[in-house]
N, C-alpha and C positions, 0 to 999 in steps of 0.2 A: 406180754412176753415178746421178746425180740423175734422178728420174723426171719425165717431161713428160707432161702430159695432152693427149690429142687432144680435138677438139670433142665427141666422143662419150664422153669419160672413159676412154679406153683407155691408161692409164699402164703396165699390166703387160704389154702386148703391143705392142712397137715396130712390128710389121708392120701393126697397125691404124692407126698414125700415117701410114704411107705410103698405105694405102687411103684415109684421109681426105684426104690431099694429092691423090691421083688424083681423088677425088670433087669436089674444089674446081675442077678443070679441066673436068669433064664428069660427069654422073650415071653411076653404075655399076649394072649389073644385079646382082641378088642372086647369080646363078650366078657372075658374074665375081668378086664379092667373096669368095665361098666358095672358088673356085679360087685366087685370089691368096693367101688365108689359108693354103692348103695348101702353096703353092710358095715363099712369101717366107721368107727365113731371116735371122736376126740374126748379126752378126759384131762382135766386139769387137777393137779394136786398142789396144795399149799405146803409150805415147809412144815414138817412134823406130822403131816397127814398120812394115813395108811392107805396103801393100795390094796393090800391083803393082810388080814389079821391071822394069827395062828389059829388053827382049827376051823377056819372058814373054807368053803368050797370055792376054788378058783375056776371060773367058767369063761375066762378070757385069756387071750394072748395079747401082749402089749409090745409096742415099739416106742422107745423113749425118744421123742423129738428134741426135747430140751430139759435139762435138769440133771439131778443126781439122786439115785435111789440106793438104799441099802437093804439087803436081805439079812435077817438074823434068825437064829433058832435058840431056844432054851434047852440045855442039856445039863442034867445034874445041878440044877439051880445056878447055872452060868449062862450068860448071854454070849453066843458065838456069832461072829460076823461071817456069813457065808460068802457074800460078794458085794461089791460096790459097782453100780452100773452108771455109766455116763451117756451123754447124747449119742444117738445113732446105734443103740443096741436093743436087742430083744429081751424081754423079761416076762416071766410068769412063775408061778409056783411049780417047782419041779415035782415035789411030792403030791401036789394037788392037780397035776396036769390033766386037762380035759374035765375037771370037776368031778371025778369019780371018787376021790378020797379027800379028806380034810387036809389042809395044808399044814406042814410042820413049820413053815416059814412065816415070818412077818416081813413085809416089804413096805418101806415108808420113804418119804421124800425128805432129804436133808436140805433142800432148797426147792423153791417153786418149780413145778415140773409140768410139761405138756406131753401127753402120750396119745397114741392112736391104738384103739383096741379092736379086736375081732373076737366074736364069741367062739368058743371051742366047737360048738355044734355047727357053726358056719364053716370053720376050718375043715371039719370032717366032710361036710357037703362038698367043699372045693376039692378035697382029695379025690372024691368019687367022680365028680363031674369034669374036672380039668386035670389031666395027667401032668401038666407043667407045674402045678402046685406041689405035687409029690417031689419033683426034681428040686424045686426052689426050697422047700422045707428041709429036704435031706441035706442040701448044701448049707443051709443056715444052721441046722443041727450039728453038722460036721464042724463048722466054724465055732459054735458054742462049746462043743466037746474039746476042741483044740485049746480054746481059751481057758476052760476049766482045768485042763491038764497043766497048762502053763502056770496058772495060779497055784495049783497043788504042788508043783515042782518048786516054785518060789518059796512057798511056806515050809516045805521040807528042808530046803537049802538054808533057810533062815533059822531053823531050829536044830540043825544038825550040830553035834558036839564033836 
């Protein structure tokens, strides 16, 4: 995979790219950076490989460093594309968030992909121990909701008669 440099020059460690992204939303303490560095893991997907299968429990949050992923759902024997995610975006199963329910989604790579993952239970730990993670994730969720609203608006405009 082609290396990308973070603003701190962290090309060899994709986890540091995600730490830089978090830092762009709100300053991180050195303790939080250290704990994130220990708990973040990289994951590679090959083209057509699944990140999450329908009815699986999703117990991770992901940040897509490189590649393109597609989320689909089956409804009434039809495959529906929920979203397409490119580099620099967060991805997880919305219906299976935190691993409490099986996922309605399938998420798979349409090209080789590199992701950074964080277990949902670690995310919950960070929420409790580090107040700044609540601020960061709220801002990220706000951005995700805005993008979902824009996609929904584009779909409605494209199908209006």
